[in-house]
DSSP file (Angstrom, degrees, kcal/mol; ACC not computed):
  #  RESIDUE AA STRUCTURE BP1 BP2  ACC     N-H-->O    O-->H-N    N-H-->O    O-->H-N    TCO  KAPPA ALPHA  PHI   PSI    X-CA   Y-CA   Z-CA
    1    1 A A              0   0    0      0, 0.0     2,-0.4     0, 0.0    28,-0.0   0.000 360.0 360.0 360.0 147.1   75.5    1.6  -88.2
    2    2 A V        -     0   0    0      3,-0.0    26,-0.1     8,-0.0     5,-0.1  -0.992 360.0-131.9-128.6 125.1   77.4   -0.7  -90.3
    3    3 A K    >>  -     0   0    0     -2,-0.4     3,-2.6     1,-0.1     4,-0.6  -0.471  28.8-111.6 -74.4 146.2   81.3   -0.9  -90.3
    4    4 A P  G >4 S+     0   0    0      0, 0.0     3,-1.3     0, 0.0    -1,-0.1   0.800 112.9  58.6 -49.6 -34.8   83.0   -0.8  -93.5
    5    5 A H  G 34 S+     0   0    0      1,-0.2     4,-0.2     2,-0.1    -2,-0.0   0.740 105.5  53.9 -64.8 -20.8   84.3   -4.3  -93.5
    6    6 A I  G X> S+     0   0    0     -3,-2.6     4,-1.8     1,-0.2     3,-0.7   0.512  79.4  96.7 -87.3  -8.8   80.7   -5.5  -93.2
    7    7 A I  H <X S+     0   0    0     -3,-1.3     4,-2.7    -4,-0.6     5,-0.2   0.805  77.5  56.2 -57.9 -40.4   79.5   -3.6  -96.2
    8    8 A P  H 3> S+     0   0    0      0, 0.0     4,-1.4     0, 0.0    -1,-0.3   0.919 109.6  47.7 -62.4 -35.5   79.7   -6.6  -98.7
    9    9 A S  H <> S+     0   0    0     -3,-0.7     4,-1.5     2,-0.2    -2,-0.2   0.846 112.7  47.8 -65.9 -38.1   77.5   -8.7  -96.5
   10   10 A V  H  X S+     0   0    0     -4,-1.8     4,-2.0     1,-0.2    -1,-0.2   0.880 110.0  51.1 -80.5 -29.3   75.0   -6.1  -96.1
   11   11 A C  H  X S+     0   0    0     -4,-2.7     4,-1.5     2,-0.2    -2,-0.2   0.765 109.4  51.5 -68.1 -26.0   74.9   -5.4  -99.8
   12   12 A A  H  X S+     0   0    0     -4,-1.4     4,-0.8    -5,-0.2    -1,-0.2   0.852 108.5  51.4 -74.3 -29.9   74.4   -9.0 -100.5
   13   13 A D  H >X S+     0   0    0     -4,-1.5     4,-0.9     2,-0.2     3,-0.8   0.908 110.0  49.7 -69.3 -44.3   71.5   -9.1  -98.1
   14   14 A I  H >< S+     0   0    0     -4,-2.0     3,-1.0     1,-0.3    -1,-0.2   0.900 104.1  59.6 -56.0 -44.8   70.0   -6.0  -99.8
   15   15 A A  H 3< S+     0   0    0     -4,-1.5    -1,-0.3     1,-0.3    -2,-0.2   0.738 101.4  54.5 -61.9 -26.8   70.4   -7.7 -103.1
   16   16 A K  H << S+     0   0    0     -4,-0.8    -1,-0.3    -3,-0.8     2,-0.2   0.756  86.8  98.9 -77.4 -21.1   68.1  -10.6 -101.9
   17   17 A V  S X< S-     0   0    0     -3,-1.0     3,-2.3    -4,-0.9     4,-0.3  -0.494  86.4-112.0 -75.2 131.3   65.3   -8.3 -101.0
   18   18 A E  T 3  S+     0   0    0      1,-0.3    -1,-0.1    -2,-0.2    -2,-0.1  -0.435 107.1  21.0 -64.2 128.0   62.6   -8.0 -103.5
   19   19 A G  T >  S+     0   0    0     -2,-0.2     3,-1.4    -4,-0.1    -1,-0.3   0.525  82.3 130.4  84.1   6.6   62.8   -4.4 -104.8
   20   20 A G  G X   +     0   0    0     -3,-2.3     3,-1.1     1,-0.3    -2,-0.1   0.765  66.5  60.8 -56.1 -31.3   66.4   -4.0 -103.8
   21   21 A S  G 3  S+     0   0    0      1,-0.3    -1,-0.3    -4,-0.3    -3,-0.1   0.601 102.2  51.3 -80.0  -4.5   67.2   -2.7 -107.2
   22   22 A D  G <  S+     0   0    0     -3,-1.4    -1,-0.3    23,-0.1    -2,-0.2   0.182  90.6 118.7-107.4  12.5   64.9    0.2 -106.7
   23   23 A A    <   -     0   0    0     -3,-1.1    23,-2.5    19,-0.1     2,-0.6  -0.403  60.3-138.7 -78.3 152.1   66.5    1.2 -103.3
   24   24 A V  E     -a   46   0A   0     21,-0.2     2,-0.5    -2,-0.1    23,-0.2  -0.983  22.6-165.7-106.3 116.7   68.1    4.3 -102.4
   25   25 A I  E     -a   47   0A   0     21,-3.3    23,-3.4    -2,-0.6     2,-0.6  -0.889   3.7-167.4-109.6 121.6   71.2    3.4 -100.3
   26   26 A I  E     -a   48   0A   0     -2,-0.5     2,-0.4    21,-0.2    23,-0.2  -0.954  12.9-167.6-109.8 127.6   72.9    6.3  -98.5
   27   27 A S  E     +a   49   0A   0     21,-3.0    23,-2.5    -2,-0.6    -2,-0.0  -0.923  30.0 172.2-121.1 135.1   76.2    5.4  -97.1
   28   28 A I        +     0   0    0     -2,-0.4     2,-0.4    21,-0.2    -1,-0.1   0.219  38.3 137.4-112.5  17.8   78.6    7.1  -94.6
   29   29 A A    >   -     0   0    0      1,-0.1     3,-1.5   -26,-0.1     2,-0.2  -0.437  56.1-122.2 -71.1 123.4   81.0    4.3  -94.5
   30   30 A A  T 3  S+     0   0    0     -2,-0.4    -1,-0.1     1,-0.2     3,-0.1  -0.423  89.4   9.1 -70.0 129.3   84.5    5.6  -94.5
   31   31 A G  T 3  S+     0   0    0      1,-0.2     2,-0.7    -2,-0.2    -1,-0.2   0.533  93.2 122.3  84.5   6.8   86.8    4.3  -97.3
   32   32 A V    <   -     0   0    0     -3,-1.5    -1,-0.2     4,-0.0    -3,-0.1  -0.908  54.0-144.4-106.6 110.2   83.9    2.6  -99.2
   33   33 A T     >  -     0   0    0     -2,-0.7     4,-2.2     1,-0.1     5,-0.1  -0.143  20.5-118.5 -67.0 158.8   83.7    4.0 -102.8
   34   34 A L  H  > S+     0   0    0      2,-0.2     4,-3.1     1,-0.2     5,-0.3   0.913 118.1  58.2 -64.7 -38.9   80.5    4.5 -104.8
   35   35 A A  H  > S+     0   0    0      2,-0.2     4,-2.2     1,-0.2    -1,-0.2   0.907 106.1  45.3 -51.9 -46.3   82.1    2.0 -107.2
   36   36 A T  H  > S+     0   0    0      2,-0.2     4,-1.7     1,-0.2    -1,-0.2   0.933 115.2  47.4 -65.3 -43.0   82.3   -0.6 -104.5
   37   37 A L  H >X S+     0   0    0     -4,-2.2     4,-0.9     1,-0.2     3,-0.7   0.975 114.7  46.9 -60.5 -54.9   78.8    0.0 -103.3
   38   38 A E  H 3< S+     0   0    0     -4,-3.1     3,-0.4     1,-0.3    -1,-0.2   0.831 110.3  52.1 -57.4 -40.8   77.5    0.0 -106.8
   39   39 A G  H 3< S+     0   0    0     -4,-2.2    -1,-0.3    -5,-0.3    -2,-0.2   0.858 115.2  42.1 -67.1 -35.3   79.4   -3.2 -107.7
   40   40 A A  H << S+     0   0    0     -4,-1.7   -25,-0.2    -3,-0.7    -1,-0.2   0.474 105.2  74.3 -97.7  -0.9   77.9   -5.1 -104.6
   41   41 A L  S  < S-     0   0    0     -4,-0.9     3,-0.1    -3,-0.4   -29,-0.1  -0.764  98.2 -79.2-111.9 160.9   74.4   -3.9 -104.9
   42   42 A P    >   -     0   0    0      0, 0.0     3,-2.4     0, 0.0    -1,-0.1  -0.171  58.9 -92.5 -54.2 143.3   71.6   -4.9 -107.4
   43   43 A K  T 3  S+     0   0    0      1,-0.2     3,-0.1    -4,-0.1    -4,-0.1  -0.363 115.0  29.1 -58.6 129.5   72.0   -3.3 -110.7
   44   44 A G  T 3  S+     0   0    0      1,-0.4    -1,-0.2    -3,-0.1     2,-0.1   0.167  82.1 138.6 108.2 -17.4   69.8    0.0 -110.7
   45   45 A A    <   -     0   0    0     -3,-2.4     2,-0.5    -7,-0.1    -1,-0.4  -0.430  53.7-127.4 -62.0 133.0   70.1    0.6 -107.0
   46   46 A R  E     -a   24   0A   0    -23,-2.5   -21,-3.3    -2,-0.1     2,-0.4  -0.693  27.0-163.8 -90.1 126.8   70.7    4.3 -106.4
   47   47 A V  E     +a   25   0A   0     -2,-0.5    21,-3.2   -23,-0.2     2,-0.4  -0.885  15.1 179.9-119.8 136.5   73.6    5.1 -104.4
   48   48 A I  E     -aB  26  67A   0    -23,-3.4   -21,-3.0    -2,-0.4     2,-0.6  -0.977  12.9-155.9-137.5 130.2   74.6    8.2 -102.5
   49   49 A R  E     -aB  27  66A   0     17,-2.2    17,-2.5    -2,-0.4     2,-0.4  -0.884  11.7-169.2-108.1 124.4   77.8    8.5 -100.5
   50   50 A V  E     - B   0  65A   0    -23,-2.5    15,-0.2    -2,-0.6    -2,-0.0  -0.908   9.1-163.4-105.2 133.6   77.9   11.2  -97.7
   51   51 A M  E     - B   0  64A   0     13,-2.6    13,-1.6    -2,-0.4   -23,-0.1  -0.833  13.4-167.4-119.1  97.1   81.0   12.3  -95.8
   52   52 A P  E     - B   0  63A   0      0, 0.0     2,-0.2     0, 0.0    11,-0.2  -0.351  14.3-129.7 -74.1 159.0   80.1   14.0  -92.7
   53   53 A N    >   -     0   0    0      9,-0.6     3,-3.0    -2,-0.1     4,-0.3  -0.661  32.0 -91.1-108.6 168.0   82.6   16.0  -90.7
   54   54 A T  G >  S+     0   0    0      1,-0.3     3,-2.2    -2,-0.2     4,-0.2   0.789 115.9  65.7 -49.9 -39.3   83.4   15.7  -86.9
   55   55 A P  G > >S+     0   0    0      0, 0.0     5,-2.0     0, 0.0     3,-1.6   0.601  79.9  81.6 -59.7  -7.6   81.1   18.4  -85.7
   56   56 A C  G X 5S+     0   0    0     -3,-3.0     3,-1.5     1,-0.3    -2,-0.2   0.808  77.5  72.0 -67.7 -17.2   78.1   16.3  -86.8
   57   57 A L  G < 5S+     0   0    0     -3,-2.2    -1,-0.3    -4,-0.3    -3,-0.1   0.849 107.4  34.4 -71.9 -23.4   78.6   14.5  -83.6
   58   58 A I  G < 5S-     0   0    0     -3,-1.6    -1,-0.3    -4,-0.2    -2,-0.2   0.312 121.2-102.9-105.5  16.6   77.3   17.7  -81.9
   59   59 A G  T < 5S+     0   0    0     -3,-1.5    -3,-0.2    -4,-0.3     2,-0.2   0.679  95.7 103.1  76.4  19.7   74.7   18.7  -84.6
   60   60 A A      < +     0   0    0     -5,-2.0     2,-0.3    -6,-0.1    -4,-0.2  -0.476  53.4 123.0-131.4  64.9   76.7   21.4  -86.1
   61   61 A A        -     0   0    0     -5,-0.2     2,-0.4    -2,-0.2    -7,-0.1  -0.773  49.8-147.5-127.9 164.2   78.1   19.9  -89.2
   62   62 A A        -     0   0    0     -2,-0.3    -9,-0.6   -11,-0.1     2,-0.4  -0.993  24.4-167.8-123.8 139.1   78.3   20.3  -93.0
   63   63 A S  E     -B   52   0A   0     -2,-0.4     2,-0.3   -11,-0.2    -2,-0.0  -0.946  11.8-141.3-127.4 145.5   78.5   17.1  -94.9
   64   64 A G  E     -B   51   0A   0    -13,-1.6   -13,-2.6    -2,-0.4     2,-0.3  -0.745  19.2-166.9 -99.1 154.6   79.4   16.6  -98.6
   65   65 A Y  E     -B   50   0A   0     -2,-0.3     2,-0.4   -15,-0.2   -15,-0.2  -0.993  10.1-160.1-143.5 155.0   77.5   14.1 -100.7
   66   66 A S  E     -B   49   0A   0    -17,-2.5   -17,-2.2    -2,-0.3     2,-0.2  -0.998  17.1-133.8-129.1 125.5   78.1   12.5 -104.1
   67   67 A L  E     -B   48   0A   0     -2,-0.4   -19,-0.2   -19,-0.2   -33,-0.1  -0.631  23.8-129.7 -75.4 140.8   75.5   10.7 -106.3
   68   68 A G    >   -     0   0    0    -21,-3.2     3,-1.0    -2,-0.2    -1,-0.1  -0.186  37.3 -85.2 -75.7-178.3   76.4    7.4 -107.8
   69   69 A S  T 3  S+     0   0    0      1,-0.3   -23,-0.1    -2,-0.1    -2,-0.1   0.783 127.3  40.4 -68.0 -30.6   76.0    6.6 -111.4
   70   70 A T  T 3  S+     0   0    0    -25,-0.3     2,-0.7     2,-0.1    -1,-0.3   0.511  90.2  97.3 -98.1  -2.1   72.3    5.5 -111.2
   71   71 A A    <   -     0   0    0     -3,-1.0     2,-0.1   -24,-0.3    -4,-0.1  -0.769  62.0-166.5 -88.9 113.8   71.2    8.2 -108.7
   72   72 A S     >  -     0   0    0     -2,-0.7     4,-2.6     1,-0.1     5,-0.2  -0.268  39.3 -91.7 -98.7-178.1   69.6   10.9 -110.9
   73   73 A S  H  > S+     0   0    0      1,-0.2     4,-2.4     2,-0.2     5,-0.2   0.828 126.6  59.5 -58.6 -30.2   68.5   14.5 -110.2
   74   74 A T  H  > S+     0   0    0      2,-0.2     4,-2.8     1,-0.2    -1,-0.2   0.933 103.9  50.3 -66.2 -42.6   65.1   13.1 -109.3
   75   75 A T  H  > S+     0   0    0      1,-0.2     4,-1.9     2,-0.2    -2,-0.2   0.977 112.7  46.8 -54.8 -55.6   66.7   11.0 -106.5
   76   76 A E  H  X S+     0   0    0     -4,-2.6     4,-1.8     1,-0.2    -1,-0.2   0.825 110.8  51.6 -65.4 -33.1   68.4   14.2 -105.3
   77   77 A H  H  X S+     0   0    0     -4,-2.4     4,-2.3     2,-0.2    -1,-0.2   0.914 107.0  53.9 -63.7 -45.7   65.2   16.3 -105.5
   78   78 A A  H  X S+     0   0    0     -4,-2.8     4,-1.7     1,-0.2    -2,-0.2   0.885 107.9  51.3 -64.3 -34.7   63.3   13.6 -103.5
   79   79 A L  H  <>S+     0   0    0     -4,-1.9     5,-2.4    -5,-0.2     6,-0.8   0.893 108.6  49.8 -61.4 -40.7   66.0   13.9 -100.8
   80   80 A H  H ><5S+     0   0    0     -4,-1.8     3,-1.0     4,-0.2    -2,-0.2   0.878 107.4  54.7 -58.9 -41.8   65.7   17.6 -100.6
   81   81 A C  H 3<5S+     0   0    0     -4,-2.3    -2,-0.2     1,-0.3    -1,-0.2   0.922 109.5  46.9 -62.8 -46.7   61.9   17.3 -100.3
   82   82 A R  T 3<5S-     0   0    0     -4,-1.7    -1,-0.3    -5,-0.2    -2,-0.2   0.443 116.1-115.4 -76.9  -4.3   62.3   15.0  -97.2
   83   83 A G  T < 5S+     0   0    0     -3,-1.0    -3,-0.2    -4,-0.3    -2,-0.1   0.671  80.8 123.0  78.0  15.5   64.9   17.3  -95.7
   84   84 A L  S   <S+     0   0    0     -5,-2.4     2,-0.3    -6,-0.2    -4,-0.2   0.751  76.6  15.2 -86.6 -19.8   67.7   14.8  -95.9
   85   85 A V        -     0   0    0     -6,-0.8     2,-0.3    -9,-0.1    -2,-0.2  -0.970  66.5-178.9-138.3 159.8   70.0   16.8  -97.9
   86   86 A S              0   0    0     -2,-0.3    -6,-0.0    -3,-0.1    -7,-0.0  -0.981 360.0 360.0-150.4 166.5   70.2   20.6  -98.8
   87   87 A T              0   0    0     -2,-0.3    -1,-0.1    -7,-0.0    -7,-0.0   0.437 360.0 360.0-108.8 360.0   72.4   22.9 -100.8
């Protein structure tokens, strides 16, 4: 888990990793916008922002998600296939 105020540092670390621009980054950091994440990550990194609700603490939640500007329907489909998101 990464607290919102640490996000810039983590994004900088991801940017240093070879292949970081091909990464899929899923964030649940409160108050950190897609634009902030996309601005701090390498160009081309696919960002998805998820906002869980409180019942997720007991495994009975619904979460909304939003794809960033470089995350395509192909990215979304891959997440569905892996059981990470559903509609």
